[in-house]
N, C-alpha and C positions, 0 to 999 in steps of 0.2 A: 197892384189891382185895387180898384176903389169899390166902395159899397155902391149899390144901385140907388143913386139919389137923383137920377136924371128926370127932368120933367117930361111929361108925355109929348110936349111940343118940341123937344130937343131933336134936331136932325141927327140921324145915325146912319151908319153904313154897315152892312153885314158881309162877312167873308163867305167864301164858298162852302167851307167845311161845316159851318154852323147850321146850314140848311140840309146837309147830307149825312148827318150822324146816322150810322147804321145802314146806309143805303146799300152796301154790298151784301147785307143780310136780309133785306126787307122781303125777299121772296121765299126765304127758307126758314126764317125765325120769326114767328108771329109777334114777338115782343118788339121787333124792329120794323114792323110793317109801317107804311106811311101813315095810316090812320092813327096808330098809336103815337108816333112821333108828332103828328099834328096835334093830338090832344095834349100830349105832355108839355110841349114847349113852342111849337111853331105857331099855332093859332094864338096863344096868349101873347107872343111877341108881336104879331101883326095887329092884334087888337089893342095893344097898349100904346104903342108909339104912333104918333100922327104924321111923322115925316121920315119915312124909311127909304133909304137909297140902296139900290142893288146895281152893281156895275154890270155893264153888258157882257163883260168877260166871265162873270159869274153866271149870268142868265143862261148863256149858251151851254154851260156845264150841267145845268139842272135837268132832271128827267121830266117826262111829260106830266106826271102827277104833281110835282112841285110847281112847275110852270102854270098848270091849270089852276092850282090853288092860289098862287100869287097873282095871277091875272085878274082875279076878282077884286083885288086891292089897288091895282094900277089906276091912276087918276083920282084915287080917293086919298090914300096915304102912302102909296108906293110910287117911286119914280125910278125908272131905269136910266142910269147915267152912263156917260162915256168919257173918253179922254178929250174929245172935242178938239182934236188937232193940236193940242198943247205941246206934245212931245217934239222936241227939236226946235220949237218956236218960243216957248216960255222957259227961260233959263232956270228959274226956281223949280218948276215942275220937273223939268228934264233931269236936274241934279237929284231931286228927291227920288224919282223913279229909278235912276241908274244906281244910286246908293242902295236902295232896297233890292233891286234885281241882282246886283253883284254880291250881296251878302252871302256868305258861305252856306247859310241855311236855306237859301233859295236857288242860287246859281241859275237864274232865269235869263233866257235869251229871247228877245222879241221874236214872235212867230212860233215859239214852242208852246205846248199845252200844259206841261207840268208846272204847278204853282202859279199859273197865269192869273187865275181869279184872285188869289190872295195878294199877289204883287200889285196888280192894278187897283184893287180895292184899298190896300194900305196906302199906296201913293195918293189916291184920291182923298182919303181921310186926312193924311198929313198936310196936303196942299190946302185943303178947304177947312182944316182945323175942326173936324167933327169927330165924335166918338166912334170907335171902331169895335165891333162885336166879333169875337173870335173864339174858336175852340182850340186853336193851336197855341194855347196860353204860354207855355214855356218858350217855344220858338219865337213868338211875337215879343215876349218880354226881352229876350236876348237881342233881337233885332233892334228894338226901340232903345235899349241901353247902349248899343254900339253906334247908332247913327244920330248925330247931333240934331238934324232937322226933325227928328221924331221925339225929342226929349219931352215936349209938352203934349204929346198926343195921348188922349185918354183911351185906354184899352179896357174893354169890359169883357170879363171872362164868362165862360159857359155856365158857371155856378149861378150867376145872376139871371141868366135866361131861365134856368130851372126854377129859380125863385119866383119868376113871373108865372110859370106853370103851376107852382104850388098855390099861389095867391088866387090865380084865375079860376082854378078848379075847386077851390074851397077844401083842399086837402082830404080827398077821399083816401081810404086806406090802400086800395089797389093802386091808385095813382102814386101815392107816396112811395110804394115799393119800387115802381118803375123809375121815379125821379131819383131815388136813392141809388138804384142800379146804374143809371146814366151818370150820376155824379161820380160814382166810384170808377167807372170805366173811362169816362172822358176827362175827368179832372185828376186822374191818377198821378201824372207827372208833377203837378203842383202839390199834391198831397205828400208825395215822396220827398219833395224839397221843403216840406213843412211850411209851405206858404198858404195852405188851406187845412182846415180841420179834417180829421179822418173820415167823418161821416156827414151826410147831407143834413141830418138833424142837428148835429153840432154846429155846422155852418149857419143854419137858420138861427140858432141861438146867439150868434154873434151880430146879427143885424139889429 
Protein backbone atom coordinates (compact mmCIF):
# COMPACT_ATOMS: atom_id res chain seq x y z
CA UNK A 1 0.00 0.00 0.00
CA UNK A 2 1.36 3.41 -0.96
CA UNK A 3 1.05 6.80 0.62
CA UNK A 4 -1.49 9.07 -1.03
CA UNK A 5 0.68 11.11 -3.34
CA UNK A 6 -1.64 11.04 -6.32
CA UNK A 7 -2.23 14.28 -8.16
CA UNK A 8 -5.80 15.52 -8.32
CA UNK A 9 -5.73 14.96 -12.07
CA UNK A 10 -4.79 11.27 -11.78
CA UNK A 11 -7.59 9.06 -13.16
CA UNK A 12 -8.84 6.63 -10.50
CA UNK A 13 -11.50 3.97 -10.22
CA UNK A 14 -13.45 3.15 -7.06
CA UNK A 15 -14.65 -0.28 -6.00
CA UNK A 16 -18.19 -0.98 -4.86
CA UNK A 17 -17.41 -1.45 -1.18
CA UNK A 18 -15.67 1.88 -0.74
CA UNK A 19 -18.95 3.65 -1.52
CA UNK A 20 -21.06 1.42 0.71
CA UNK A 21 -19.25 1.33 4.04
CA UNK A 22 -21.88 0.82 6.74
CA UNK A 23 -24.75 0.70 4.26
CA UNK A 24 -26.36 -2.23 6.05
CA UNK A 25 -26.51 -0.12 9.22
CA UNK A 26 -27.41 3.27 7.75
CA UNK A 27 -31.09 3.12 8.74
CA UNK A 28 -30.54 1.77 12.26
CA UNK A 29 -27.26 3.33 13.45
CA UNK A 30 -27.02 7.10 13.09
CA UNK A 31 -23.22 6.99 12.91
CA UNK A 32 -23.52 5.05 9.65
CA UNK A 33 -26.23 7.13 8.02
CA UNK A 34 -25.45 8.33 4.53
CA UNK A 35 -25.05 11.97 5.56
CA UNK A 36 -22.36 11.00 8.07
CA UNK A 37 -20.53 8.82 5.55
CA UNK A 38 -20.79 11.58 2.98
CA UNK A 39 -19.24 14.08 5.38
CA UNK A 40 -16.54 11.68 6.59
CA UNK A 41 -15.09 10.55 3.29
CA UNK A 42 -17.43 10.36 0.28
CA UNK A 43 -17.70 14.07 -0.45
CA UNK A 44 -13.97 14.74 0.18
CA UNK A 45 -13.11 11.93 -2.25
CA UNK A 46 -15.34 13.33 -4.98
CA UNK A 47 -14.20 16.89 -4.38
CA UNK A 48 -10.49 16.04 -4.48
CA UNK A 49 -10.07 13.95 -7.62
CA UNK A 50 -10.84 15.40 -11.03
CA UNK A 51 -11.12 12.14 -12.98
CA UNK A 52 -13.12 9.53 -11.12
CA UNK A 53 -14.36 6.41 -12.88
CA UNK A 54 -17.14 4.18 -11.58
CA UNK A 55 -17.87 0.96 -13.37
CA UNK A 56 -21.47 0.45 -14.45
CA UNK A 57 -21.50 -2.81 -12.47
CA UNK A 58 -20.78 -0.78 -9.34
CA UNK A 59 -23.33 1.86 -10.26
CA UNK A 60 -26.19 -0.63 -10.37
CA UNK A 61 -25.27 -1.88 -6.88
CA UNK A 62 -25.59 1.55 -5.26
CA UNK A 63 -28.69 2.72 -3.42
CA UNK A 64 -30.65 5.79 -4.50
CA UNK A 65 -28.96 8.12 -2.00
CA UNK A 66 -25.51 7.33 -3.34
CA UNK A 67 -26.59 7.48 -6.97
CA UNK A 68 -28.31 10.82 -6.40
CA UNK A 69 -25.17 12.22 -4.79
CA UNK A 70 -22.83 10.93 -7.49
CA UNK A 71 -25.14 12.08 -10.28
CA UNK A 72 -24.28 15.70 -9.49
CA UNK A 73 -20.64 14.94 -10.38
CA UNK A 74 -21.28 13.04 -13.61
CA UNK A 75 -19.96 14.97 -16.63
CA UNK A 76 -17.92 17.12 -14.24
CA UNK A 77 -15.35 14.78 -12.77
CA UNK A 78 -17.14 11.41 -12.74
CA UNK A 79 -17.49 9.00 -15.65
CA UNK A 80 -19.53 5.80 -15.59
CA UNK A 81 -17.46 3.28 -17.52
CA UNK A 82 -18.23 -0.13 -18.97
CA UNK A 83 -16.54 -3.17 -20.43
CA UNK A 84 -17.30 -1.84 -23.90
CA UNK A 85 -17.51 -5.27 -25.51
CA UNK A 86 -13.88 -6.16 -24.83
CA UNK A 87 -14.55 -9.46 -23.08
CA UNK A 88 -13.99 -12.28 -25.54
CA UNK A 89 -12.62 -9.89 -28.18
CA UNK A 90 -9.59 -8.31 -26.52
CA UNK A 91 -7.24 -11.16 -25.49
CA UNK A 92 -5.42 -9.17 -22.79
CA UNK A 93 -8.60 -7.85 -21.17
CA UNK A 94 -10.22 -11.29 -21.31
CA UNK A 95 -7.19 -12.90 -19.66
CA UNK A 96 -7.04 -10.27 -16.91
CA UNK A 97 -10.77 -10.55 -16.23
CA UNK A 98 -10.74 -14.35 -16.08
CA UNK A 99 -7.70 -14.47 -13.79
CA UNK A 100 -9.38 -12.07 -11.35
CA UNK A 101 -12.78 -13.75 -11.55
CA UNK A 102 -11.34 -17.22 -11.04
CA UNK A 103 -9.23 -16.26 -8.03
CA UNK A 104 -10.37 -18.16 -4.95
CA UNK A 105 -11.18 -14.93 -3.10
CA UNK A 106 -13.76 -14.02 -5.75
CA UNK A 107 -14.92 -17.21 -7.51
CA UNK A 108 -17.01 -15.01 -9.78
CA UNK A 109 -19.06 -16.24 -12.72
CA UNK A 110 -20.34 -13.81 -15.30
CA UNK A 111 -24.03 -13.19 -14.76
CA UNK A 112 -23.79 -13.54 -10.98
CA UNK A 113 -24.03 -10.57 -8.62
CA UNK A 114 -21.68 -11.49 -5.76
CA UNK A 115 -18.32 -9.68 -6.14
CA UNK A 116 -19.42 -8.42 -9.55
CA UNK A 117 -18.59 -4.75 -9.03
CA UNK A 118 -15.19 -5.49 -7.54
CA UNK A 119 -14.17 -7.91 -10.29
CA UNK A 120 -15.23 -5.65 -13.15
CA UNK A 121 -13.64 -2.58 -11.53
CA UNK A 122 -10.38 -4.36 -10.78
CA UNK A 123 -10.17 -5.71 -14.34
CA UNK A 124 -10.80 -2.22 -15.72
CA UNK A 125 -8.11 -0.74 -13.49
CA UNK A 126 -5.55 -3.39 -14.42
CA UNK A 127 -6.23 -3.15 -18.15
CA UNK A 128 -6.17 0.65 -18.26
CA UNK A 129 -3.35 0.93 -15.68
CA UNK A 130 -5.09 3.35 -13.32
CA UNK A 131 -5.09 3.38 -9.48
CA UNK A 132 -7.77 1.31 -7.79
CA UNK A 133 -9.38 2.47 -4.54
CA UNK A 134 -10.58 -0.33 -2.29
CA UNK A 135 -11.76 -1.15 1.21
CA UNK A 136 -11.16 -4.88 0.76
CA UNK A 137 -7.50 -4.24 1.39
CA UNK A 138 -6.25 -7.65 2.44
CA UNK A 139 -8.23 -9.50 -0.22
CA UNK A 140 -7.09 -7.16 -2.98
CA UNK A 141 -3.46 -7.36 -1.81
CA UNK A 142 -3.61 -11.15 -2.00
CA UNK A 143 -5.22 -11.10 -5.44
CA UNK A 144 -2.65 -8.64 -6.77
CA UNK A 145 0.22 -10.71 -5.42
CA UNK A 146 -1.14 -13.86 -7.04
CA UNK A 147 -1.84 -12.50 -10.54
CA UNK A 148 1.09 -11.42 -12.68
CA UNK A 149 -1.01 -9.03 -14.78
CA UNK A 150 -1.78 -7.06 -11.61
CA UNK A 151 1.77 -6.74 -10.28
CA UNK A 152 2.11 -3.07 -11.22
CA UNK A 153 -1.42 -2.06 -10.29
CA UNK A 154 -1.53 0.70 -7.68
CA UNK A 155 -3.96 -0.13 -4.89
CA UNK A 156 -5.03 2.71 -2.59
CA UNK A 157 -6.48 1.61 0.73
CA UNK A 158 -9.35 3.08 2.69
CA UNK A 159 -6.97 4.67 5.19
CA UNK A 160 -6.01 7.23 2.53
CA UNK A 161 -9.63 7.99 1.74
CA UNK A 162 -10.14 8.72 5.45
CA UNK A 163 -7.09 10.99 5.27
CA UNK A 164 -8.85 13.04 2.59
CA UNK A 165 -11.79 13.36 4.98
CA UNK A 166 -9.46 14.52 7.73
CA UNK A 167 -7.87 17.18 5.53
CA UNK A 168 -11.08 18.28 3.83
CA UNK A 169 -12.96 18.86 7.08
CA UNK A 170 -10.11 20.60 8.90
CA UNK A 171 -10.10 17.94 11.63
CA UNK A 172 -13.04 18.78 13.91
CA UNK A 173 -13.00 16.72 17.12
CA UNK A 174 -16.35 15.05 16.38
CA UNK A 175 -15.28 14.11 12.88
CA UNK A 176 -11.95 12.78 14.11
CA UNK A 177 -13.78 10.36 16.38
CA UNK A 178 -15.83 9.09 13.44
CA UNK A 179 -12.78 8.79 11.20
CA UNK A 180 -10.90 6.92 13.92
CA UNK A 181 -13.83 4.55 14.38
CA UNK A 182 -14.04 3.89 10.64
CA UNK A 183 -10.29 3.33 10.49
CA UNK A 184 -10.48 0.75 13.27
CA UNK A 185 -13.49 -1.10 11.83
CA UNK A 186 -12.61 -1.01 8.12
CA UNK A 187 -8.82 -1.31 8.29
CA UNK A 188 -8.82 -3.95 11.03
CA UNK A 189 -7.43 -6.79 8.87
CA UNK A 190 -4.43 -4.71 7.80
CA UNK A 191 -3.88 -3.55 11.38
CA UNK A 192 -3.86 -7.19 12.56
CA UNK A 193 -1.30 -8.03 9.90
CA UNK A 194 0.77 -5.09 11.18
CA UNK A 195 0.61 -3.44 7.78
CA UNK A 196 -0.99 -0.36 9.34
CA UNK A 197 -0.57 1.42 12.70
CA UNK A 198 -3.04 0.58 15.44
CA UNK A 199 -4.86 3.94 15.39
CA UNK A 200 -5.82 6.55 12.83
CA UNK A 201 -3.78 9.23 14.63
CA UNK A 202 -0.68 7.05 14.48
CA UNK A 203 -1.32 6.45 10.79
CA UNK A 204 -1.59 10.21 10.15
CA UNK A 205 1.76 10.66 11.85
CA UNK A 206 3.37 8.40 9.26
CA UNK A 207 2.37 10.66 6.37
